[in-house]
C-alpha positions in Angstrom: 98.8 83.1 112.4 100.6 86.0 110.5 104.1 84.9 109.1 106.5 87.8 109.5 108.6 86.8 106.4 105.4 87.2 104.3 104.6 90.5 105.5 108.3 91.4 105.2 108.5 90.3 101.3 105.0 92.3 100.8 106.1 95.6 102.8 109.6 95.2 101.0 107.8 95.9 97.6 105.9 98.7 99.0 109.1 100.3 100.4 110.8 99.8 96.6 107.5 101.3 95.1 108.0 104.4 97.1 111.8 104.6 96.3 111.2 104.2 92.8 108.7 107.1 92.7 111.4 109.2 94.8 113.4 109.0 91.3 111.0 111.1 89.5 111.9 114.3 91.9 115.7 113.8 90.9 114.8 115.3 87.5 113.7 118.7 88.9 116.7 118.6 91.1 119.2 118.0 88.3 117.2 120.3 86.0 117.5 123.4 88.5 120.6 122.2 89.9 119.7 122.2 93.5 121.9 121.0 96.2 119.1 119.2 97.8 119.1 116.8 95.0 122.0 115.2 96.5 119.9 114.4 99.8 117.0 113.3 97.8 119.3 110.7 95.9 120.8 109.4 99.2 117.1 108.9 100.5 116.0 107.2 97.2 119.1 105.0 97.3 118.5 104.0 101.0 114.9 103.4 100.3 115.4 101.0 97.3 118.1 99.3 99.1 116.2 98.5 102.1 113.1 97.6 100.0 114.9 95.1 97.8 116.6 93.4 101.1 113.0 93.1 102.6 111.8 91.6 99.6 114.6 89.2 99.0 114.4 88.0 102.8 110.9 87.5 102.8 108.7 84.4 102.1 107.5 83.4 98.8 105.4 80.7 99.7 101.9 80.5 99.7 99.2 83.3 99.2 98.4 85.9 101.9 95.8 84.9 104.5 93.1 87.6 105.0 94.7 88.7 108.6 98.0 89.1 106.3 96.4 91.2 103.8 95.1 93.4 106.4 98.5 94.0 108.3 100.1 94.6 104.8 97.3 97.5 104.1 98.0 99.1 107.4 101.5 98.6 107.8 102.2 99.4 104.2 101.0 103.1 104.9 103.0 103.4 107.9 106.0 102.1 106.2 105.7 104.2 103.2 105.3 107.4 105.4 108.5 106.6 107.3 110.7 106.1 104.1 108.7 109.0 102.5 110.1 111.3 105.2 113.5 110.6 104.5 114.1 113.4 101.7 112.9 116.1 104.0 115.1 114.8 107.0 118.6 114.2 105.0 118.1 117.5 103.0 117.6 119.2 106.4 114.5 120.9 105.2 112.6 119.1 107.9 115.2 117.9 110.3 112.7 117.0 113.1 111.2 113.4 112.9 107.8 114.7 114.2 107.5 117.4 111.4 108.9 115.2 108.6 106.6 112.3 109.7 103.6 114.8 109.6 104.4 116.2 106.3 104.7 113.0 104.8 101.6 111.2 106.4 99.8 114.3 105.4 100.7 113.8 102.0 100.0 110.4 101.3 96.6 110.4 103.4 95.9 113.6 100.9 95.5 115.5 103.9 97.2 118.7 102.9 98.0 119.9 106.7 101.2 121.3 106.6 104.2 122.6 108.9 106.1 124.3 106.4 105.9 128.1 106.9 107.5 129.3 103.8 106.9 126.6 101.0 108.0 128.8 98.2 111.7 128.9 99.6 111.8 125.1 98.9 113.8 123.5 96.0 111.6 122.3 93.5 112.8 118.6 93.9 111.4 118.6 97.5 108.2 120.3 96.4 107.7 117.7 93.6 108.0 115.0 96.3 105.2 116.7 98.4 102.9 116.6 95.6 103.9 113.0 94.4 103.0 111.8 97.8 99.7 113.3 97.2 99.2 111.6 94.0 100.2 108.4 95.0 98.2 108.1 98.0 95.2 109.6 96.0 94.2 106.3 94.2 96.1 104.6 97.1 99.5 103.0 97.3 97.9 99.4 97.8 95.8 100.1 94.7 99.1 100.8 92.8 100.8 98.0 94.6 97.9 95.4 93.2 98.2 97.0 89.9 101.7 96.1 89.2 102.4 93.4 91.2 100.4 89.8 91.3 99.8 88.7 94.6 97.4 86.2 94.3 93.9 85.7 95.5 94.2 88.0 98.7 94.3 91.2 96.0 90.6 91.8 96.5 91.1 92.0 100.5 93.9 94.5 99.9 92.0 96.5 97.4 88.7 96.7 99.5 90.5 97.4 102.5 91.9 100.5 101.1 89.4 101.8 98.7 87.4 104.6 100.4 83.7 104.0 100.8 81.0 101.6 102.1 81.4 99.4 99.2 84.2 99.1 96.9 82.9 98.7 93.3 84.5 96.3 91.0 84.8 97.2 87.2 86.1 93.9 86.3 86.0 90.5 87.2 89.5 90.4 88.2 90.5 92.8 91.0 94.0 93.7 89.5 92.2 94.4 86.0 90.2 96.8 88.1 93.1 98.5 89.8 94.9 99.0 86.8 91.8 100.4 85.1 91.3 103.0 87.9 95.0 104.0 87.4 94.8 104.5 84.1 91.4 107.0 84.5 93.2 108.6 87.3 96.2 109.2 85.2 94.2 110.4 82.1 92.3 113.1 84.1 95.4 114.3 85.8 96.9 114.8 82.4 93.9 116.8 81.3 94.0 118.7 84.5 97.7 119.7 84.0 97.0 120.7 80.2 94.1 122.8 81.1 96.0 124.6 83.8 98.9 125.5 81.6 96.4 126.7 79.0 95.1 129.0 81.5 98.7 130.5 82.2 100.2 128.3 85.0 103.7 127.4 84.8 104.1 123.7 83.9 106.0 122.8 87.0 103.1 124.3 89.1 100.6 123.0 87.0 101.7 119.5 87.5 102.2 119.8 91.3 98.7 121.7 91.5 97.1 118.8 89.2 98.6 116.0 91.8 97.0 117.7 94.7 93.7 118.4 92.8 93.5 114.8 91.6 94.4 113.4 94.9 91.9 115.9 96.7 95.0 116.7 98.8 95.8 120.4 98.9 99.6 120.9 98.9 100.6 124.0 97.0 103.6 125.4 95.7 102.6 128.8 96.8 102.4 130.2 100.4 98.9 131.6 99.5 97.6 128.5 98.0 95.5 129.0 95.0 94.7 132.6 96.1 98.0 133.5 94.7 96.5 133.2 91.4 94.2 135.9 90.2 93.1 134.3 86.9 89.5 133.3 87.4 90.2 130.7 84.6 92.3 128.8 87.0 90.0 128.9 89.9 87.1 127.3 87.8 89.5 124.7 86.3 90.6 123.4 89.7 87.0 123.7 90.9 85.8 121.3 88.1 88.7 118.9 88.7 88.3 118.9 92.4 84.6 118.0 91.8 85.2 115.4 89.5 87.8 114.1 91.9 85.2 113.5 94.8 83.2 111.4 92.3 83.2 107.6 92.3 86.5 106.7 89.8 84.7 103.7 88.7 82.0 106.1 87.1 84.5 107.9 85.3 85.8 104.8 84.0 82.4 103.4 82.4 81.5 106.9 81.2 85.0 107.2 79.3 85.1 103.6 78.3 81.6 103.1 77.0 80.6 106.8 76.6 77.6 106.4 78.8 77.8 109.6 80.8 74.2 109.0 82.2 75.9 106.4 84.5 76.8 109.6 86.7 73.1 110.6 87.3 72.0 107.1 87.6 74.2 106.7 90.8 72.1 108.0 93.9 75.1 108.8 95.8 76.5 110.9 93.0 73.0 112.7 92.8 73.3 113.3 96.7 76.7 114.5 96.5 76.0 117.1 93.6 72.9 118.3 95.3 75.0 119.2 98.6 77.5 120.9 96.4 74.9 123.0 94.9 73.2 124.1 97.8 75.8 124.4 99.9 77.6 126.8 97.4 74.3 128.8 96.7 74.0 129.2 100.4 77.8 130.5 100.9 77.4 133.0 97.9 74.4 134.5 98.8 75.7 135.0 102.3 79.0 136.8 100.9 76.9 139.0 98.4 74.5 140.1 100.7 76.9 141.4 103.5 78.6 143.4 100.5 82.1 142.3 101.3 81.8 141.2 97.5 80.4 143.6 95.0 78.9 141.6 92.0 78.0 138.0 91.8 80.9 136.5 89.9 83.5 136.6 92.7 81.1 135.5 95.6 79.9 132.3 93.4 83.4 131.7 92.4 84.8 131.7 96.0 81.7 130.0 97.5 82.0 127.0 94.8 85.6 127.0 95.3 85.6 126.7 99.1 82.6 124.5 99.3 84.2 122.1 96.9 87.7 122.2 98.1 86.4 121.5 101.8 83.6 118.9 100.8 86.1 116.9 98.6 88.8 117.1 101.3 91.2 118.9 99.1 92.0 121.9 101.0 93.0 124.5 98.6 91.9 128.2 99.4 91.3 131.3 97.3 89.9 133.3 100.5 90.0 133.1 104.1 86.6 131.7 105.1 87.4 131.8 108.7 86.5 135.7 108.3 83.3 135.1 106.3 80.1 135.9 107.6 78.4 133.5 109.9 76.2 131.7 107.5 79.1 131.4 104.9 81.6 130.0 107.2 79.0 127.8 108.8 78.6 126.0 105.8 82.3 125.6 105.1 82.1 124.0 108.8 79.4 121.6 107.9 81.5 120.3 104.6 84.0 119.2 107.0 81.7 116.4 107.7 80.7 115.4 104.4 83.6 114.1 102.1 83.7 112.6 98.3 81.8 109.6 96.8 82.8 106.1 97.5 85.4 105.3 95.4 86.7 108.8 95.1 90.1 110.0 96.3 88.4 112.2 98.9 88.0 111.0 102.6 85.5 112.1 105.2 82.3 110.1 106.2 81.1 110.4 102.5 77.3 111.0 101.0 76.8 107.3 100.4 76.8 106.7 104.2 74.6 109.4 104.8 72.2 108.0 102.7 72.3 104.5 104.5 72.2 106.4 108.0 69.1 108.3 106.7 67.1 105.3 105.2 67.9 103.4 108.4 66.7 106.2 110.6 63.7 106.2 108.5 62.9 102.5 108.9 63.2 103.1 112.6 60.6 105.9 112.6 58.5 103.6 110.6 58.8 100.7 113.2 57.3 102.9 115.5 54.0 102.6 114.0 54.3 99.0 112.8 56.9 97.2 115.2 56.5 93.6 113.5 56.8 95.1 110.1 60.0 94.0 108.0 61.6 97.0 106.1 64.4 96.0 103.7 67.1 98.9 103.4 67.4 99.2 99.6 70.3 101.3 98.1 70.8 101.7 94.4 67.9 99.3 93.7 69.2 96.5 96.2 68.7 95.4 99.9 71.6 95.9 101.6 72.7 93.2 103.9 72.4 93.9 107.6 76.1 93.4 108.2 77.2 96.4 106.0 74.4 98.5 107.5 75.8 97.5 111.0 79.4 98.4 109.2 78.2 102.0 108.4 76.6 102.5 111.9 80.0 101.5 113.9 81.8 103.7 111.4 79.7 106.8 112.2 80.2 106.1 115.9 84.0 105.4 115.6 84.3 108.5 113.8 82.6 110.7 116.3 84.4 108.9 119.0 88.0 109.3 117.3 86.9 113.2 116.5 86.2 113.8 120.4 89.3 112.0 121.4 91.5 114.0 119.2 89.8 117.1 120.1 90.4 116.4 123.8 94.0 115.5 123.4 94.8 118.9 121.3 92.7 121.0 124.0 94.9 119.3 126.6 97.8 120.6 124.6 96.7 123.9 124.7 94.7 124.7 121.7 91.3 126.2 122.2 87.9 124.5 121.3 87.3 125.7 118.0 90.9 125.1 117.0 91.2 121.5 118.5 87.7 120.6 116.9 88.6 121.8 113.4 92.2 120.4 113.6 90.8 117.1 114.7 88.1 117.2 111.9 90.5 118.3 109.2 93.0 115.3 110.0 90.2 112.7 110.3 88.6 113.7 107.4 91.8 114.1 105.7 90.8 117.8 104.7 93.5 119.8 105.9 93.2 123.3 107.0 90.7 124.0 109.7 89.6 127.1 111.6 91.2 129.5 114.2 94.6 128.9 114.8 94.6 126.2 111.9 92.5 128.1 109.6 93.4 128.5 105.8 96.1 131.3 106.3 97.7 129.3 109.0 99.6 126.1 109.4 100.4 123.0 112.0 103.9 124.3 112.5 103.2 125.5 116.2 101.5 122.5 117.5 103.6 120.1 120.0 105.4 117.2 118.5 102.7 114.9 120.7 99.8 116.8 118.9 101.6 116.2 115.6 102.0 112.2 116.1 98.4 112.3 117.3 97.1 114.1 114.0 99.2 112.0 112.0 97.6 108.9 113.4 94.0 110.6 112.9 95.0 111.2 109.3 96.1 107.2 108.8 93.1 105.9 110.5 90.6 108.3 108.6 92.4 107.4 105.0 92.2 103.8 105.9 88.6 104.0 107.0 89.2 103.2 110.5 88.9 99.5 110.9 92.0 98.2 109.0 94.1 100.3 111.1 92.4 99.8 114.5 92.5 95.9 114.1 96.3 96.0 114.4 95.5 96.9 118.2 93.7 94.0 119.1 96.1 91.4 120.6 94.1 88.1 119.2 94.7 89.7 115.5 98.4 88.8 116.1 97.8 85.4 118.3 95.4 83.6 116.4 
């Protein structure tokens, strides 16, 4: 039986983390003497007070049960999104609850879909909070929660329920140490991205915000034109590199940096597949752009193709070009990237190359069984035979992913969007990508969608970020009864 006071205590701690993170935005508001700083301060104070009250009223007795840990993961993202929307509402920049919640969920889930039509008119304190929600959600609010707070034996369930992918790698026998190591690696690579962008000529504030969005594979920019605002090719290539690195399992980064074993990347089957997809897709898009003569020479077609392929594949969603107007082959390649994703254990969302490897291998086994029906073919991944339960989980994930995509598309269709816009909006939000095609293309936003449509897309963002199962389990009556 789920104990409400246990949930209250742990959710209170997560609300406290959200409120403390808001404090960082006040620095920019004070520095630039922004009136919106008062609204951010009120939102911060209210969030911290509520978090403190919940923590004190909650129960401290015993460890969480397995079901309680699942509830904390899913409800934790929901409460963080609710309280995280307060700065937008109180300052009046997004007074609509639907808009503020949509923007906050998009931030925490690192989707990057936005309802803001003129982001350059926003105060820096709020812009920093948008980017901060990305950065917190990238490595995971729960992973941060596990890293800084001792919560007992169920930390493993919390961590595994949030970390994206069919498997959650542990780089230490203790899950709390694993979460700390991943966050340290995340901070280190973020700092490297910030300094690289500053050296390339980007202002420090913009470099920090764009680095938060890049490492989190989020996509919120401080410029209306996104990365297309910057004409310096060096900035584009730096962001391409760090987007690609952010789509890689962070456990591999930790091992490579800690032990100086850089071959660990190539020894990983998912990384090899991920790299192959990126290279082949970028090559096809670049050739298509060059052959249509819309871009003279090779450098810009290659740069734009690499940028958009890596951006969409890793679910970042930055843009340097309007791929909606690209030639058929190039735009078709980008559309396929909507269903790829980063590696397991990365900050990227979507289906993920590792799952495709398992699906391909399982399909090959089924073909072989047509010839030898009684033969037993173990499905091997990274040299190990996978348990049937994990293979079934991947198959069910793929089915539910397609089902939720179709359901989201149907709802948006009913709300008045055309087929392509509905499909790409549902795919972009479920895959935590951000921009789509048509009415939600890279030069458009989601402001025109009805409130019902925004809540639907917000739900798709959450269910996609939490890998479907942890959120859907909340809708089972027996989850709460037994």
